[in-house]
N, CA, C and O atoms as a DFTB+ gen file, in Angstrom:
192 C
 N C O
     1  1     116.450      82.227      99.740
     2  2     117.357      83.519     100.112
     3  2     116.875      83.731     101.547
     4  3     117.665      84.524     102.060
     5  1     116.029      83.413     102.333
     6  2     114.829      83.467     103.499
     7  2     115.590      82.303     104.456
     8  3     116.294      82.675     105.395
     9  1     115.441      81.164     104.220
    10  2     116.296      79.853     104.456
    11  2     117.389      80.512     105.086
    12  3     117.271      80.837     106.267
    13  1     118.609      80.792     104.358
    14  2     119.811      80.572     104.742
    15  2     120.430      82.029     105.551
    16  3     121.553      82.434     105.850
    17  1     118.699      82.659     105.745
    18  2     118.964      83.767     106.808
    19  2     118.536      84.177     108.090
    20  3     118.487      85.255     108.681
    21  1     118.188      82.806     108.394
    22  2     117.294      82.618     109.044
    23  2     117.761      83.184     110.725
    24  3     118.716      82.715     111.344
    25  1     116.839      84.281     111.245
    26  2     117.418      85.142     112.633
    27  2     117.410      85.877     112.330
    28  3     116.870      86.694     113.076
    29  1     117.986      86.472     110.903
    30  2     118.635      87.853     110.283
    31  2     117.840      88.590     109.758
    32  3     116.862      88.200     109.120
    33  1     118.193      89.922     109.982
    34  2     117.392      91.195     109.527
    35  2     117.537      91.140     107.721
    36  3     118.627      91.085     107.151
    37  1     116.404      91.166     107.119
    38  2     117.054      91.163     105.658
    39  2     116.913      92.700     105.126
    40  3     116.132      93.334     105.835
    41  1     117.394      93.351     104.206
    42  2     117.136      94.334     104.141
    43  2     116.582      93.866     102.284
    44  3     117.203      93.022     101.639
    45  1     114.971      94.846     101.546
    46  2     114.663      94.429     100.639
    47  2     114.088      96.067     100.095
    48  3     113.131      96.713     100.521
    49  1     114.961      96.370      99.135
    50  2     114.606      97.869      98.523
    51  2     113.615      97.809      97.116
    52  3     114.217      97.615      96.061
    53  1     112.665      97.910      97.079
    54  2     111.938      97.672      95.963
    55  2     111.379      98.721      95.719
    56  3     111.139      99.556      96.591
    57  1     110.991      98.895      94.135
    58  2     109.238      99.621      94.005
    59  2     108.311      99.557      94.618
    60  3     107.980      98.424      94.969
    61  1     107.369     100.833      95.079
    62  2     106.234     100.731      95.817
    63  2     105.330      99.471      95.454
    64  3     104.945      98.734      96.361
    65  1     105.006      99.235      94.181
    66  2     104.355      98.374      93.573
    67  2     104.732      96.694      94.243
    68  3     103.874      95.975      94.754
    69  1     105.958      96.382      94.112
    70  2     105.960      95.209      94.108
    71  2     106.040      94.854      95.685
    72  3     105.834      93.704      96.074
    73  1     106.297      95.724      96.409
    74  2     106.334      96.356      97.732
    75  2     104.906      96.065      98.543
    76  3     104.735      95.564      99.654
    77  1     103.926      96.578      97.551
    78  2     102.082      96.493      98.173
    79  2     102.176      95.140      97.982
    80  3     102.005      94.368      98.925
    81  1     102.513      94.632      96.501
    82  2     102.043      92.773      96.193
    83  2     102.667      92.122      97.272
    84  3     101.900      91.481      97.990
    85  1     104.139      92.116      97.647
    86  2     104.383      91.232      98.588
    87  2     103.552      91.308     100.328
    88  3     103.274      90.395     101.107
    89  1     103.342      92.894     100.438
    90  2     102.677      92.697     101.852
    91  2     101.180      92.349     101.286
    92  3     100.636      91.522     102.018
    93  1     100.564      92.657     100.447
    94  2      99.438      91.816     100.136
    95  2      99.360      89.975      99.949
    96  3      98.403      89.275     100.281
    97  1      99.957      89.757      99.662
    98  2     100.440      88.475      99.963
    99  2     100.477      87.929     100.987
   100  3      99.964      86.830     101.200
   101  1     101.287      88.819     102.053
   102  2     102.022      87.778     103.438
   103  2     100.505      88.440     104.684
   104  3     100.391      88.093     105.859
   105  1      99.488      89.486     103.877
   106  2      98.465      89.677     104.565
   107  2      97.096      88.861     104.117
   108  3      95.938      89.023     104.499
   109  1      97.565      88.075     103.317
   110  2      96.454      87.161     103.311
   111  2      95.081      87.607     101.793
   112  3      94.276      86.976     101.108
   113  1      95.379      88.535     101.886
   114  2      94.661      89.432     100.454
   115  2      94.680      89.286      98.825
   116  3      95.697      89.166      98.143
   117  1      93.763      89.310      98.504
   118  2      93.748      88.695      97.415
   119  2      94.511      89.495      96.528
   120  3      94.308      90.705      96.628
   121  1      95.404      89.092      95.620
   122  2      96.328      89.916      94.860
   123  2      96.125      90.594      94.423
   124  3      96.811      91.603      94.589
   125  1      94.874      90.622      93.381
   126  2      94.454      91.386      92.826
   127  2      93.872      92.756      93.515
   128  3      93.129      93.563      92.957
   129  1      94.358      92.832      94.802
   130  2      93.446      94.337      96.096
   131  2      94.719      94.757      96.091
   132  3      94.687      95.947      96.405
   133  1      95.779      94.426      95.909
   134  2      97.212      95.044      96.364
   135  2      97.247      96.650      96.020
   136  3      97.984      97.518      96.486
   137  1      96.344      96.733      95.179
   138  2      96.818      98.865      94.778
   139  2      95.632      99.265      95.769
   140  3      95.314     100.443      95.610
   141  1      94.857      98.570      96.794
   142  2      94.011      99.397      98.370
   143  2      95.263      99.310      99.145
   144  3      95.146      99.821     100.259
   145  1      96.423      98.818      98.890
   146  2      97.733      99.305     100.339
   147  2      97.821     100.525      99.632
   148  3      97.617     100.885      98.473
   149  1      98.279     101.178     100.948
   150  2      99.003     102.645     100.723
   151  2     100.201     102.603     101.136
   152  3     100.194     102.525     102.365
   153  1     101.503     102.619     100.602
   154  2     102.787     102.959     100.943
   155  2     103.130     104.233     100.075
   156  3     102.790     104.239      98.892
   157  1     103.792     105.309     100.624
   158  2     104.361     106.355      99.937
   159  2     106.072     106.324      99.435
   160  3     106.964     105.967     100.204
   161  1     106.249     106.646      98.402
   162  2     107.626     107.049      98.074
   163  2     108.283     107.208      99.135
   164  3     107.988     107.934     100.085
   165  1     109.245     106.496      98.999
   166  2     110.314     106.218     100.032
   167  2     110.267     105.903     101.329
   168  3     111.078     106.172     102.216
   169  1     109.284     105.328     101.377
   170  2     108.789     104.641     102.784
   171  2     109.417     103.986     103.559
   172  3     110.526     104.121     103.043
   173  1     109.569     103.414     104.352
   174  2     110.115     102.547     105.266
   175  2     108.997     101.491     105.909
   176  3     108.291     101.891     106.834
   177  1     108.874     100.339     105.476
   178  2     108.219      99.189     106.162
   179  2     108.414      98.441     106.805
   180  3     109.375      97.988     106.184
   181  1     108.332      97.817     107.635
   182  2     108.987      96.678     108.871
   183  2     107.960      95.472     108.441
   184  3     106.737      95.544     108.318
   185  1     108.749      94.437     108.266
   186  2     107.274      93.149     107.974
   187  2     107.732      91.878     109.096
   188  3     108.805      91.301     108.922
   189  1     107.096      91.616     109.903
   190  2     107.679      90.650     110.792
   191  2     107.381      89.449     110.684
   192  3     107.880      88.618     111.444
């Protein structure tokens, strides 16, 4: 999906567990530590 949308903005709506796991991956954290990331319900998170 990302390669087809290069240069465009993509909106992903998901549960915060999925979001935190993805953010841990992008931050290079061990994935088992994803719960250390705080993300409140109905949060808007921008990843660049």
